[in-house]
N, C-alpha and C positions, 0 to 999 in steps of 0.2 A: 504493500500500500504506500509506504513512504517513497518507493522508487517512482511510482505513478505521480505522486505529488511533486517530486523533484522535476520530472519531465514536463509537468504542466506549469509549475511555478517559475522555473528558470526562463523559459521563453517569454512569459508575461513580464518578468522583471527586465529582460533585455529590450523588449519592445518599448516599455515605459522609459527606459534610459535613453534609447535611440531618439524617442520623441523629445525628451527634455534637452538632451545635448544638441540634437539637430535644430531645435528651436532657438537655442542659445547661441550656437556657433554657425549654423547654416549647414546645408547639405554637403558641400565639397570638403570643408574642414573636418566634418564628422567622419566622412568616408576615408579621408587621409589619415586620421587618427587610427581607425580600425586597421587599415593596411599597414601603417607604421608599426603598430603593436604586434602584428603578426610577423613582420620581418624581423623586428628586434627580438621578439620572443624566440624565433627560430634560431638565431645566432646564440642567444643565451642558453637555450635548451641543448643545442649541439655541444657547446663548450662544457656545460655542467654534466651532460650525459657521458661525454668522454672521460671526465674525471671520475664519475661514478663507476663506469666500466673498469677503469684502471684500479679503483679501490676494491671492486668485487674480485677481479683477477688476483690482486695481491692477497686478499683474504683467503681465497681458495688455495693459492700456492703455499701460504704459510699455515694452512690447516686451522684457520680461525673461523669463528662463527660469522658467516656473511649476511646475517639477517638484517642488520642495520644498513649495510651498503645496498642490499637488494631493495629494501624499503625506500631508501633515498632514490635509487634508480627508478622504481615504480612511480614515485611522486614526481620525478622530473619528467617521465613519460606522460603522466596525467597532465602535468603543466603544459607540455607541448600540445596535447590535444585541446586543452582549454584555450591556449593562446591562438591556435589556428581557427577556432570557432569564432565567428564574428560576434562581437558584443563587448560591452564594457564590464559587466559583472563577471563573465567568464575570464576576461583578461585580468581583472583584479585578482581573482582567485588563482589564475595561472601564474601571475608574477609573484604572488605571495608564496606559492609553492617553490619558487626559485630561490627564496631566501633560506639559507641553511639553518638558522636558528628556528624558523617557523617549521621547517621539515623535521628538525630534531624534536621539537615540542610535540608535533603531531605523531611522530614515531613513538615517543614515550607514552603518549596518551593511548595510542593503539595497542602498544605492548601491555599496558595495564589492563586492557580489555580482553586480551587473548592469552591463554595459558598454553605454553609449549611444553609438552611432556617429555620429549626427547629430541635430540639432534644427533645424527650419525653421518659421518663423512668417511667414505672408504679411502684407504691409503692406496693410491694407484701407482705409487713409485715401485719400481722393480729393483730387487736386490741384484748386485753384480754377481754374475755367474763365474765359476772357475773356468779356466781356459779350455779344459778338456770336456766340459759339460755343454753339449750342443743338442739341438733338436733336429739334426739332420738324419734322415732315414735313407739308407742306400737301397737301391732297387734297380731293376732292369725293365725295359719296356720295348715293345715293338709296335709299329703302326700297322693296322690292318686296312687293306684296300676293300672298299665296299663291294667290289665286283667279285672278289675271291671268296670261295666257300669257306665257311669256318670248319676247322678240323675237329673241334670238340663241341658236343652238344650237351652242355650242363645246365641245370636249372638256375634261375636267378639267385643271386647270393642273399637276397633279403634286405640288402642295404638300400635298394631302390624299389619303388612300386611301379608296376606296369599297368 
């Protein structure tokens, strides 16, 4: 129900703000502001998104909990979506999500609402193998010509289905 209210309320707020700002500034300055915020937002989202990806990569390589970095990345992604949506209210929320202290406060609030029971990360690093320990299997093969008759008629091995 709250999602339905969100989808109804936000467009109404945006239309009201367009009417107010358009009446105060005029059509072209209002449209210029909308386009300018989308372009500026794109550059800011790209820069902060790259930093978030770097932080996530660093956390994973050092086997640290990537939850906070992933949450920041998700909020930056949401910010980009909001900034590309035409409107003043969505732009305000989008720019607010680009401010790291606001993202951090939102992360802590969300973390207080969600209880994580466990976090497991597999160690994908491989141990160094001794020089003589290899996975090479020696064998012989011969190619069969499709036109030549087979010399043996044995049943299928069971490894494949026919």
